[in-house]
C-alpha positions as a Markdown table, in Angstrom:
| # | Residue | x | y | z |
|---|---|---|---|---|
| 1 | Met | -16.6 | 58.2 | -10.8 |
| 2 | Val | -13.8 | 57.1 | -13.2 |
| 3 | Ser | -13.7 | 53.4 | -14.0 |
| 4 | Phe | -10.4 | 51.6 | -14.8 |
| 5 | Ala | -10.3 | 48.9 | -17.5 |
| 6 | Met | -8.8 | 45.5 | -16.7 |
| 7 | Ala | -6.2 | 45.9 | -19.4 |
| 8 | Asp | -2.5 | 45.4 | -18.8 |
| 9 | Arg | -1.2 | 48.8 | -19.8 |
| 10 | Cys | -4.0 | 51.3 | -20.2 |
| 11 | Ile | -6.7 | 53.0 | -18.2 |
| 12 | Ser | -9.9 | 54.0 | -19.9 |
| 13 | Pro | -12.1 | 56.5 | -18.2 |
| 14 | Asn | -15.8 | 56.9 | -18.9 |
| 15 | Asp | -17.3 | 59.5 | -21.1 |
| 16 | Asn | -17.8 | 62.0 | -18.2 |
| 17 | Tyr | -14.1 | 62.5 | -17.6 |
| 18 | Ser | -11.1 | 63.3 | -19.9 |
| 19 | Phe | -7.5 | 63.2 | -18.8 |
| 20 | Arg | -6.0 | 66.7 | -18.6 |
| 21 | Phe | -2.3 | 66.2 | -17.9 |
| 22 | Phe | -1.4 | 62.4 | -17.8 |
| 23 | Ser | -2.3 | 59.7 | -20.3 |
| 24 | Pro | -3.3 | 56.3 | -19.0 |
| 25 | Glu | 0.1 | 54.9 | -20.0 |
| 26 | Glu | 1.9 | 57.6 | -18.0 |
| 27 | Ile | -0.3 | 56.9 | -15.0 |
| 28 | Asp | 0.6 | 53.2 | -15.1 |
| 29 | Arg | 4.3 | 54.1 | -15.4 |
| 30 | Ile | 4.2 | 56.5 | -12.4 |
| 31 | Leu | 2.4 | 53.8 | -10.3 |
| 32 | Arg | 4.9 | 51.1 | -11.3 |
| 33 | Glu | 7.8 | 53.4 | -10.3 |
| 34 | Gly | 6.1 | 54.2 | -7.0 |
| 35 | Val | 5.6 | 50.5 | -6.2 |
| 36 | Lys | 9.3 | 49.8 | -6.6 |
| 37 | Arg | 10.0 | 52.3 | -3.7 |
| 38 | Gly | 7.6 | 50.6 | -1.3 |
| 39 | Arg | 4.5 | 51.9 | 0.5 |
| 40 | Thr | 5.9 | 55.5 | 0.7 |
| 41 | Gly | 6.6 | 55.5 | -3.0 |
| 42 | Ser | 3.1 | 54.4 | -3.8 |
| 43 | His | 1.6 | 57.2 | -1.6 |
| 44 | Arg | 3.8 | 59.8 | -3.4 |
| 45 | Ala | 2.8 | 58.4 | -6.8 |
| 46 | Ile | -0.9 | 58.6 | -6.0 |
| 47 | Glu | -0.5 | 62.2 | -4.6 |
| 48 | Arg | 1.3 | 63.2 | -7.7 |
| 49 | Ile | -1.4 | 61.9 | -10.0 |
| 50 | Leu | -4.3 | 63.4 | -8.0 |
| 51 | Lys | -2.6 | 66.8 | -8.0 |
| 52 | His | -2.8 | 67.0 | -11.8 |
| 53 | Glu | -5.9 | 64.7 | -12.3 |
| 54 | Pro | -8.4 | 65.7 | -9.5 |
| 55 | Gly | -11.2 | 63.8 | -11.2 |
| 56 | Leu | -9.6 | 60.4 | -10.4 |
| 57 | Val | -10.5 | 58.5 | -7.2 |
| 58 | Arg | -7.9 | 57.4 | -4.7 |
| 59 | Ala | -9.5 | 54.0 | -4.2 |
| 60 | Glu | -9.4 | 53.3 | -8.0 |
| 61 | Leu | -5.6 | 54.1 | -8.1 |
| 62 | Trp | -5.0 | 51.7 | -5.2 |
| 63 | Arg | -7.0 | 49.1 | -7.1 |
| 64 | Arg | -4.9 | 49.8 | -10.2 |
| 65 | Ile | -1.7 | 49.3 | -8.1 |
| 66 | Arg | -2.9 | 45.9 | -6.9 |
| 67 | Arg | -3.7 | 45.0 | -10.5 |
| 68 | Leu | -0.2 | 46.1 | -11.8 |
| 69 | Lys | 1.4 | 43.8 | -9.2 |
| 70 | Gln | -0.2 | 40.8 | -10.7 |
| 71 | Pro | 1.8 | 38.8 | -13.2 |
| 72 | Pro | 1.0 | 39.3 | -16.9 |
| 73 | Asn | -1.9 | 37.3 | -18.2 |
| 74 | Gly | -2.8 | 36.2 | -14.7 |
| 75 | Lys | -6.2 | 36.3 | -13.1 |
| 76 | Leu | -6.7 | 38.1 | -9.9 |
| 77 | Tyr | -8.4 | 35.2 | -8.1 |
| 78 | Gln | -7.7 | 31.9 | -9.7 |
| 79 | Arg | -8.8 | 28.6 | -8.0 |
| 80 | Thr | -6.4 | 25.8 | -8.1 |
| 81 | Ala | -7.6 | 22.6 | -9.6 |
| 82 | Trp | -6.0 | 19.6 | -8.0 |
| 83 | Ser | -5.7 | 16.3 | -9.9 |
| 84 | Pro | -5.1 | 12.9 | -8.2 |
| 85 | Glu | -1.6 | 12.9 | -9.5 |
| 86 | Asp | -0.9 | 16.2 | -7.8 |
| 87 | Asp | -2.3 | 14.9 | -4.5 |
| 88 | Gln | -0.1 | 11.8 | -4.8 |
| 89 | Ile | 3.1 | 13.9 | -5.3 |
| 90 | Leu | 2.1 | 16.0 | -2.2 |
| 91 | Arg | 1.5 | 12.9 | -0.1 |
| 92 | Arg | 4.7 | 11.2 | -1.1 |
| 93 | Gly | 6.7 | 14.3 | -0.3 |
| 94 | Tyr | 5.3 | 14.8 | 3.1 |
| 95 | Glu | 6.0 | 11.2 | 4.0 |
| 96 | Glu | 9.7 | 11.6 | 3.2 |
| 97 | Gly | 10.2 | 14.4 | 5.7 |
| 98 | Trp | 11.3 | 18.0 | 5.4 |
| 99 | Lys | 13.4 | 17.5 | 2.3 |
| 100 | Gly | 10.6 | 15.6 | 0.6 |
| 101 | Lys | 8.1 | 18.5 | 1.4 |
| 102 | Arg | 10.5 | 21.0 | -0.2 |
| 103 | Asp | 10.9 | 18.9 | -3.3 |
| 104 | Ala | 7.2 | 18.3 | -3.6 |
| 105 | Val | 6.4 | 22.0 | -3.5 |
| 106 | Arg | 9.0 | 22.7 | -6.1 |
| 107 | Glu | 7.7 | 20.0 | -8.4 |
| 108 | Leu | 4.1 | 21.3 | -8.1 |
| 109 | Leu | 5.2 | 24.9 | -8.8 |
| 110 | Arg | 7.1 | 23.6 | -11.9 |
| 111 | Arg | 4.0 | 21.8 | -13.1 |
| 112 | His | 1.7 | 24.7 | -12.4 |
| 113 | Pro | 3.5 | 28.1 | -12.7 |
| 114 | Ala | 0.4 | 30.1 | -11.8 |
| 115 | Trp | 0.1 | 28.4 | -8.4 |
| 116 | Gln | 1.2 | 30.0 | -5.1 |
| 117 | Pro | 3.1 | 28.2 | -2.3 |
| 118 | His | 0.4 | 29.0 | 0.3 |
| 119 | Ser | -2.2 | 27.2 | -1.8 |
| 120 | Ile | 0.0 | 24.0 | -1.7 |
| 121 | Trp | 0.3 | 24.3 | 2.1 |
| 122 | Ser | -3.4 | 24.8 | 2.4 |
| 123 | Arg | -4.0 | 21.7 | 0.4 |
| 124 | Ala | -1.6 | 19.7 | 2.6 |
| 125 | Ala | -3.5 | 20.8 | 5.7 |
| 126 | Lys | -6.8 | 19.9 | 4.1 |
| 127 | Leu | -5.6 | 16.4 | 3.3 |
| 128 | Gly | -4.5 | 16.0 | 6.9 |
| 129 | Leu | -0.8 | 15.8 | 6.1 |
| 130 | Val | 0.2 | 18.5 | 8.6 |
| 131 | Gln | 0.0 | 17.4 | 12.3 |
| 132 | Thr | -0.2 | 20.4 | 14.5 |
| 133 | Ser | -1.4 | 20.8 | 18.1 |
| 134 | Pro | -2.8 | 24.1 | 19.3 |
| 135 | Lys | -0.3 | 26.2 | 21.3 |
| 136 | Lys | -2.7 | 26.5 | 24.2 |
| 137 | Ile | -3.3 | 22.8 | 24.4 |
| 138 | Arg | 0.5 | 22.1 | 24.1 |
| 139 | Gln | 1.2 | 24.5 | 27.0 |
| 140 | Arg | -1.5 | 23.1 | 29.2 |
| 141 | Ser | -0.2 | 19.6 | 29.0 |
| 142 | Arg | 2.0 | 20.0 | 32.1 |
| 143 | Gln | 4.4 | 17.4 | 33.3 |
| 144 | Leu | 5.6 | 17.0 | 36.8 |
| 145 | Trp | 9.2 | 17.9 | 37.5 |
| 146 | Thr | 11.3 | 15.0 | 38.7 |
| 147 | Glu | 14.6 | 15.1 | 40.7 |
| 148 | Asp | 16.5 | 14.3 | 37.5 |
| 149 | Asp | 14.8 | 17.2 | 35.7 |
| 150 | Asp | 15.7 | 19.6 | 38.5 |
| 151 | Arg | 19.3 | 18.4 | 38.6 |
| 152 | Met | 19.7 | 18.9 | 34.8 |
| 153 | Leu | 18.0 | 22.2 | 35.1 |
| 154 | Leu | 20.3 | 23.5 | 37.8 |
| 155 | Ala | 23.3 | 22.2 | 35.9 |
| 156 | Met | 22.5 | 24.2 | 32.8 |
| 157 | Ala | 21.0 | 27.3 | 34.5 |
| 158 | Gly | 23.2 | 30.3 | 34.0 |
| 159 | Tyr | 25.2 | 28.7 | 31.3 |
| 160 | Lys | 22.5 | 27.9 | 28.6 |
| 161 | Thr | 19.6 | 29.9 | 27.4 |
| 162 | Ser | 16.0 | 29.0 | 28.4 |
| 163 | Arg | 15.3 | 28.0 | 24.8 |
| 164 | Phe | 18.2 | 25.5 | 24.8 |
| 165 | Ile | 17.1 | 24.1 | 28.2 |
| 166 | Ala | 13.5 | 23.8 | 27.1 |
| 167 | Lys | 14.6 | 21.9 | 24.0 |
| 168 | Ala | 16.8 | 19.6 | 26.1 |
| 169 | Leu | 14.1 | 18.9 | 28.6 |
| 170 | His | 11.2 | 18.8 | 26.1 |
| 171 | Arg | 9.4 | 21.6 | 27.8 |
| 172 | Ser | 8.3 | 25.1 | 27.0 |
| 173 | Glu | 10.4 | 28.2 | 27.7 |
| 174 | Asn | 7.8 | 29.5 | 30.1 |
| 175 | Ala | 7.8 | 26.3 | 32.1 |
| 176 | Val | 11.6 | 26.5 | 32.4 |
| 177 | Arg | 11.5 | 30.1 | 33.5 |
| 178 | Tyr | 8.8 | 29.4 | 36.0 |
| 179 | Arg | 10.6 | 26.4 | 37.5 |
| 180 | Leu | 13.8 | 28.4 | 37.9 |
| 181 | Ala | 11.8 | 31.1 | 39.7 |
| 182 | Val | 10.3 | 28.5 | 42.0 |
| 183 | Ile | 13.8 | 27.1 | 42.8 |
| 184 | Gly | 15.1 | 30.6 | 43.4 |
| 185 | Lys | 17.4 | 30.8 | 40.3 |
| 186 | Ser | 17.5 | 33.2 | 37.4 |
| 187 | Ser | 17.1 | 32.3 | 33.8 |
| 188 | Arg | 19.7 | 34.9 | 32.8 |
| 189 | Val | 22.8 | 33.6 | 31.1 |
| 190 | His | 25.8 | 34.7 | 33.1 |
| 191 | Leu | 28.9 | 35.8 | 31.1 |
| 192 | Glu | 32.3 | 34.5 | 31.8 |
| 193 | Gly | 33.8 | 36.0 | 35.0 |
| 194 | Tyr | 32.3 | 37.6 | 38.0 |
| 195 | Ala | 30.8 | 41.1 | 38.3 |
| 196 | Arg | 32.5 | 43.3 | 40.8 |
| 197 | Arg | 29.4 | 44.0 | 42.9 |
| 198 | Thr | 28.4 | 40.3 | 43.0 |
| 199 | Leu | 32.0 | 39.3 | 44.0 |
| 200 | Ala | 32.1 | 41.9 | 46.7 |
| 201 | Lys | 28.8 | 40.7 | 48.1 |
| 202 | Glu | 29.9 | 37.0 | 48.0 |
| 203 | Leu | 33.3 | 37.7 | 49.6 |
| 204 | His | 32.0 | 40.3 | 52.1 |
| 205 | Leu | 34.4 | 42.9 | 50.8 |
| 206 | Gly | 33.7 | 46.5 | 49.9 |
| 207 | Ser | 33.1 | 47.5 | 46.3 |
| 208 | Arg | 36.0 | 50.0 | 46.6 |
| 209 | Thr | 38.2 | 47.2 | 47.9 |
| 210 | Ile | 37.5 | 45.0 | 44.8 |
| 211 | Gln | 38.2 | 48.1 | 42.6 |
| 212 | Arg | 41.5 | 48.7 | 44.4 |
| 213 | Leu | 42.5 | 45.0 | 44.0 |
| 214 | Ile | 41.9 | 45.4 | 40.2 |
| 215 | Val | 43.9 | 48.5 | 40.0 |
| 216 | Gln | 46.8 | 47.1 | 41.9 |
| 217 | Gly | 46.9 | 43.9 | 39.7 |
| 218 | Leu | 45.8 | 41.4 | 42.3 |
| 219 | Leu | 42.6 | 40.7 | 40.3 |
| 220 | Glu | 42.4 | 40.7 | 36.5 |
| 221 | Val | 39.5 | 41.7 | 34.4 |
| 222 | Arg | 38.4 | 40.3 | 31.0 |
| 223 | Asp | 39.1 | 43.5 | 29.0 |
| 224 | Pro | 41.2 | 46.2 | 30.8 |
| 225 | Arg | 41.1 | 48.6 | 27.9 |
| 226 | Ile | 39.8 | 52.1 | 28.8 |
| 227 | Ala | 36.6 | 53.1 | 27.1 |
| 228 | Arg | 37.1 | 56.0 | 24.7 |
| 229 | Glu | 34.0 | 57.8 | 25.8 |
| 230 | Ser | 35.1 | 57.9 | 29.5 |
| 231 | Leu | 38.6 | 59.1 | 28.5 |
| 232 | Glu | 37.2 | 61.9 | 26.3 |
| 233 | Asp | 34.8 | 62.9 | 29.0 |
| 234 | Ala | 37.7 | 63.1 | 31.6 |
| 235 | Cys | 39.7 | 65.3 | 29.2 |
| 236 | Lys | 36.7 | 67.6 | 28.5 |
| 237 | Thr | 35.5 | 68.0 | 32.1 |
| 238 | Gly | 39.1 | 68.7 | 33.3 |
| 239 | Arg | 39.2 | 65.7 | 35.7 |
| 240 | Leu | 42.4 | 64.5 | 34.1 |
| 241 | Lys | 44.1 | 67.8 | 34.9 |
| 242 | Ala | 42.5 | 68.0 | 38.4 |
| 243 | Ser | 43.8 | 64.6 | 39.3 |
| 244 | Leu | 47.4 | 65.8 | 38.8 |
| 245 | His | 47.0 | 68.1 | 41.8 |
| 246 | Gly | 44.8 | 65.8 | 43.9 |
| 247 | Arg | 45.4 | 62.7 | 46.0 |
| 248 | Leu | 43.7 | 59.3 | 45.9 |
| 249 | Pro | 41.3 | 58.9 | 48.9 |
| 250 | Asp | 41.8 | 56.2 | 51.4 |
| 251 | Ala | 45.5 | 56.2 | 50.8 |
| 252 | Lys | 46.2 | 54.5 | 54.2 |
| 253 | Glu | 44.0 | 51.5 | 53.3 |
| 254 | Ser | 45.6 | 51.4 | 49.8 |
| 255 | Ala | 49.0 | 51.2 | 51.4 |
| 256 | Ala | 48.0 | 48.1 | 53.4 |
| 257 | Ile | 47.9 | 45.9 | 50.2 |
| 258 | Arg | 51.1 | 45.5 | 48.3 |
| 259 | Ser | 51.0 | 46.5 | 44.7 |
| 260 | Glu | 52.1 | 44.0 | 42.1 |
| 261 | Gly | 52.0 | 46.1 | 38.9 |
| 262 | Gly | 54.8 | 47.9 | 37.2 |
| 263 | Pro | 58.4 | 48.5 | 38.2 |
| 264 | Ala | 59.5 | 50.1 | 41.4 |
| 265 | Thr | 59.3 | 53.9 | 41.2 |
| 266 | Thr | 59.4 | 56.8 | 43.6 |
| 267 | Pro | 55.9 | 57.3 | 44.9 |
| 268 | Ser | 54.3 | 60.5 | 43.9 |
| 269 | Ala | 51.4 | 62.5 | 45.3 |
| 270 | Asn | 49.0 | 60.8 | 42.9 |
| 271 | Ser | 50.2 | 57.3 | 43.1 |
| 272 | Ile | 48.8 | 54.5 | 45.1 |
| 273 | Pro | 51.3 | 54.0 | 48.0 |
| 274 | Val | 53.3 | 50.8 | 48.1 |
| 275 | Ala | 54.1 | 49.1 | 51.3 |
| 276 | Pro | 57.7 | 49.4 | 52.4 |
| 277 | Gly | 60.0 | 46.5 | 52.4 |
| 278 | Gly | 61.7 | 46.5 | 49.0 |
| 279 | Pro | 60.5 | 47.0 | 45.5 |
| 280 | Pro | 57.8 | 44.6 | 44.4 |
| 281 | Lys | 58.6 | 42.2 | 41.7 |
| 282 | Pro | 56.3 | 42.7 | 38.7 |
| 283 | Pro | 54.5 | 39.6 | 37.4 |
| 284 | Arg | 55.5 | 37.9 | 34.2 |
| 285 | Ser | 52.6 | 39.3 | 32.2 |
| 286 | Cys | 50.2 | 42.0 | 33.5 |
| 287 | Arg | 48.1 | 43.1 | 30.5 |
| 288 | Ala | 46.2 | 45.7 | 32.4 |
| 289 | Lys | 49.3 | 47.5 | 33.6 |
| 290 | Arg | 50.8 | 47.6 | 30.1 |
| 291 | Ile | 47.6 | 49.0 | 28.6 |
| 292 | Trp | 47.2 | 51.7 | 31.2 |
| 293 | Ala | 50.9 | 52.6 | 30.9 |
| 294 | Asp | 50.5 | 53.0 | 27.2 |
| 295 | Val | 47.5 | 55.3 | 27.7 |
| 296 | Ala | 49.5 | 57.3 | 30.3 |
| 297 | Arg | 52.4 | 57.6 | 27.8 |
| 298 | Gln | 50.1 | 59.0 | 25.1 |
| 299 | Leu | 48.6 | 61.5 | 27.5 |
| 300 | Asn | 52.0 | 62.5 | 28.9 |
| 301 | Val | 51.0 | 61.7 | 32.5 |
| 302 | Asp | 52.2 | 59.3 | 35.1 |
| 303 | Ala | 50.7 | 55.8 | 35.1 |
| 304 | Ser | 49.6 | 56.2 | 38.6 |
| 305 | Val | 47.3 | 59.0 | 37.5 |
| 306 | Ile | 45.5 | 56.7 | 35.2 |
| 307 | Glu | 45.2 | 54.1 | 37.9 |
| 308 | Gln | 43.8 | 56.7 | 40.3 |
| 309 | Leu | 41.1 | 57.7 | 37.8 |
| 310 | Ile | 40.2 | 54.0 | 37.2 |
| 311 | Phe | 39.9 | 53.5 | 41.0 |
| 312 | Arg | 37.7 | 56.5 | 41.4 |
| 313 | Gly | 35.5 | 55.3 | 38.5 |
| 314 | Val | 36.2 | 58.3 | 36.2 |
| 315 | Leu | 37.7 | 56.0 | 33.6 |
| 316 | Lys | 35.6 | 53.0 | 32.6 |
| 317 | Leu | 36.9 | 49.7 | 31.4 |
| 318 | Tyr | 35.5 | 47.9 | 28.5 |
| 319 | Asp | 34.7 | 44.7 | 30.4 |
| 320 | Pro | 35.4 | 44.9 | 34.2 |
| 321 | Arg | 34.3 | 41.4 | 35.0 |
| 322 | Val | 36.9 | 39.6 | 37.1 |
| 323 | Thr | 38.2 | 36.4 | 35.4 |
| 324 | Glu | 37.9 | 33.1 | 37.1 |
| 325 | Arg | 41.6 | 32.4 | 36.7 |
| 326 | Ser | 42.6 | 35.6 | 38.5 |
| 327 | Leu | 40.2 | 34.9 | 41.3 |
| 328 | Thr | 41.7 | 31.4 | 41.7 |
| 329 | Lys | 45.2 | 32.9 | 41.9 |
| 330 | Phe | 44.0 | 35.5 | 44.4 |
| 331 | Cys | 42.5 | 32.9 | 46.7 |
| 332 | Ala | 45.7 | 30.9 | 46.6 |
| 333 | Arg | 48.1 | 33.8 | 47.1 |
| 334 | Tyr | 46.1 | 36.2 | 49.3 |
| 335 | Gly | 43.5 | 33.9 | 50.9 |
| 336 | Ala | 44.0 | 35.6 | 54.3 |
| 337 | Leu | 42.4 | 38.8 | 52.9 |
| 338 | Ile | 39.1 | 37.0 | 52.8 |
| 339 | Lys | 37.4 | 36.8 | 56.1 |
| 340 | Thr | 35.9 | 33.2 | 56.1 |
| 341 | Asp | 34.1 | 33.9 | 59.4 |
| 342 | Phe | 31.8 | 36.3 | 57.6 |
| 343 | Leu | 30.9 | 33.8 | 54.8 |
| 344 | Asp | 28.2 | 31.1 | 54.8 |
| 345 | Lys | 29.0 | 27.4 | 54.5 |
| 346 | Glu | 28.1 | 27.2 | 50.8 |
| 347 | Thr | 30.5 | 30.0 | 49.9 |
| 348 | Arg | 33.3 | 28.6 | 52.0 |
| 349 | Asp | 32.9 | 25.2 | 50.4 |
| 350 | Trp | 32.9 | 26.8 | 46.9 |
| 351 | Leu | 36.1 | 28.8 | 47.6 |
| 352 | Ala | 37.8 | 25.8 | 49.1 |
| 353 | Ser | 36.9 | 23.3 | 46.4 |
| 354 | Ser | 36.8 | 25.4 | 43.2 |
| 355 | Met | 39.0 | 28.4 | 43.9 |
| 356 | Asp | 41.8 | 26.7 | 45.9 |
| 357 | Leu | 41.4 | 29.0 | 48.9 |
| 358 | Thr | 44.4 | 29.1 | 51.2 |
| 359 | Thr | 43.5 | 30.9 | 54.4 |
| 360 | Gly | 47.1 | 31.2 | 55.6 |
| 361 | Ala | 48.4 | 32.8 | 52.4 |
| 362 | Gly | 49.1 | 36.6 | 52.4 |
| 363 | Lys | 49.0 | 37.1 | 56.2 |
| 364 | Asp | 51.3 | 40.1 | 56.0 |
| 365 | Glu | 48.9 | 41.9 | 53.7 |
| 366 | Ala | 45.9 | 40.9 | 55.7 |
| 367 | Gly | 47.7 | 42.2 | 58.9 |
| 368 | Arg | 48.2 | 45.6 | 57.4 |
| 369 | Leu | 44.6 | 45.7 | 56.4 |
| 370 | Glu | 43.2 | 44.5 | 59.8 |
| 371 | Pro | 42.9 | 47.9 | 61.5 |
| 372 | Phe | 40.7 | 49.1 | 58.7 |
| 373 | Arg | 38.4 | 46.0 | 58.9 |
| 374 | Lys | 38.0 | 45.8 | 62.7 |
| 375 | His | 34.6 | 47.6 | 62.5 |
| 376 | Ala | 33.2 | 44.6 | 60.4 |
| 377 | Gln | 33.5 | 42.4 | 63.5 |
| 378 | Val | 30.7 | 44.4 | 65.3 |
| 379 | Val | 27.1 | 43.5 | 64.5 |
| 380 | Arg | 24.4 | 46.0 | 65.4 |
| 381 | Thr | 20.6 | 45.7 | 65.1 |
| 382 | Cys | 18.4 | 48.5 | 63.7 |
| 383 | Glu | 15.7 | 49.6 | 66.1 |
| 384 | Gly | 13.3 | 50.4 | 63.2 |
| 385 | Cys | 13.5 | 47.3 | 60.9 |
| 386 | His | 15.2 | 45.0 | 63.4 |
| 387 | Arg | 17.8 | 44.1 | 60.7 |
| 388 | Ala | 21.3 | 42.9 | 61.8 |
| 389 | Ile | 24.0 | 44.9 | 60.1 |
| 390 | Arg | 27.7 | 44.4 | 60.3 |
| 391 | Gly | 30.2 | 47.2 | 60.4 |
| 392 | Asn | 30.0 | 50.9 | 60.0 |
| 393 | Val | 27.4 | 50.6 | 57.4 |
| 394 | Phe | 24.9 | 50.5 | 60.3 |
| 395 | Phe | 25.2 | 54.3 | 60.9 |
| 396 | Arg | 24.4 | 55.1 | 57.2 |
| 397 | His | 21.4 | 52.7 | 57.3 |
| 398 | Asn | 20.3 | 54.2 | 60.7 |
| 399 | Lys | 19.9 | 57.6 | 59.1 |
| 400 | Arg | 17.9 | 56.4 | 56.1 |
| 401 | Cys | 15.8 | 53.6 | 57.7 |
| 402 | Pro | 12.2 | 54.5 | 56.8 |
| 403 | Gln | 10.7 | 52.6 | 59.8 |
| 404 | Arg | 13.0 | 54.3 | 62.3 |
| 405 | Asn | 12.3 | 57.7 | 60.8 |
| 406 | Ala | 8.6 | 57.1 | 60.9 |
| 407 | Arg | 8.8 | 56.2 | 64.6 |
| 408 | Thr | 10.9 | 59.3 | 65.4 |
| 409 | Glu | 8.4 | 61.6 | 63.7 |
| 410 | Ser | 5.5 | 60.1 | 65.5 |
| 411 | Lys | 7.2 | 60.8 | 68.9 |
| 412 | Val | 7.5 | 64.5 | 68.2 |
| 413 | Pro | 4.7 | 66.3 | 70.1 |
| 414 | Ala | 2.2 | 68.3 | 68.1 |
| 415 | Ser | 2.5 | 71.4 | 70.4 |
| 416 | Asn | 6.2 | 71.8 | 69.4 |
| 417 | Glu | 5.3 | 71.4 | 65.8 |
| 418 | Phe | 2.8 | 74.2 | 65.4 |
| 419 | Asn | 3.7 | 76.7 | 68.2 |
| 420 | Pro | 6.5 | 79.0 | 67.3 |
| 421 | Pro | 9.0 | 80.0 | 70.0 |
| 422 | Arg | 8.2 | 83.2 | 71.9 |
| 423 | Arg | 10.4 | 86.2 | 71.4 |
| 424 | Gln | 12.4 | 87.4 | 74.3 |
| 425 | Glu | 11.4 | 90.7 | 75.8 |
| 426 | Gly | 13.5 | 93.6 | 74.9 |
| 427 | Ser | 14.7 | 92.0 | 71.6 |
| 428 | Asn | 12.9 | 94.7 | 69.5 |
| 429 | Ser | 13.4 | 97.5 | 72.0 |
| 430 | Gly | 15.2 | 99.6 | 69.5 |
| 431 | His | 12.2 | 99.6 | 67.1 |
| 432 | Cys | 9.0 | 101.4 | 67.9 |
């Protein structure tokens, strides 16, 4: 085996081996260059050396790399000798706080250049200057949750992160998440605005109705710009051209709500129909309509085509969350569109106190939409899971209910399941 000398720049093998291709100085140079390129560079440097010098040992090369990483004239393992003056500097620095600790470490490193910071930290822990409590013990020291703590927790839940709440209440993040789960709240931070699905669930409206209100300008989203990926996909798959010859589904229901976006134009086959009674007055500023009209102008299509694709979900918006300001305007102007009889007391109080809900506003629009919402007044109970379901959704649930399907299958007699029907006589009379 080859032995490496502890010199700074040379490797001296024993008498049984002689270098064939590289000199000791060249081996050190190759190893230094490999170390500069990280772990992968060190591996490549060692493989290069072993390819031309098979008599060397890989472990010795790794040992040489560790030696080359050490500063010049430095020993591999050097014990730090602490004097009473050094201990006094360290104690004084830790008494002054975080800034004093930093200044003390810098002063000791200036006095002893060969020292390492971790040795100073170890000395501080040995002298008892660092007060640490084990993590497990800190987590086990549970405190009872008071009413004031719960009130502060609910006030910050959804708006602040669990780390911020834990710091404010002087508790751990796990304790905050667990308490929120016990109360029935989520630790997730809600973004500004309301998700379409959540808003539809709270207001007892369909998801397509919320999407239609967004397209028609009654509700505004945070960022109405169209995502480039969805636009490119619509052009590649041919959906953009196909929409020029198609028609928006549920046109009757769309006509029940008056459109507020864009100037009055002649309705085309692809546009969302507008209720009769005069051209609607466009709002002072409708950013979504302007952006969509600009996209339609670039694609040389009608703006109603873009609105149709957005309603169908072919074109995606950057941020489709409904803003709180637009929801407040909607509740004040078209409050009659929201069926308060279907809402619980908490939601009704929230709409009335925070969203300025006016139940008598927009009765004309609600009257046009009433024939399409009459089914929601009927509540049916599923025979399988005994769940009360409102509206025509009951029939879709009735087909997919696992409990009902299991009962239906159990009622089928086994004789009909395995005995095939008999053939009628004379059906194969032509074949012998």
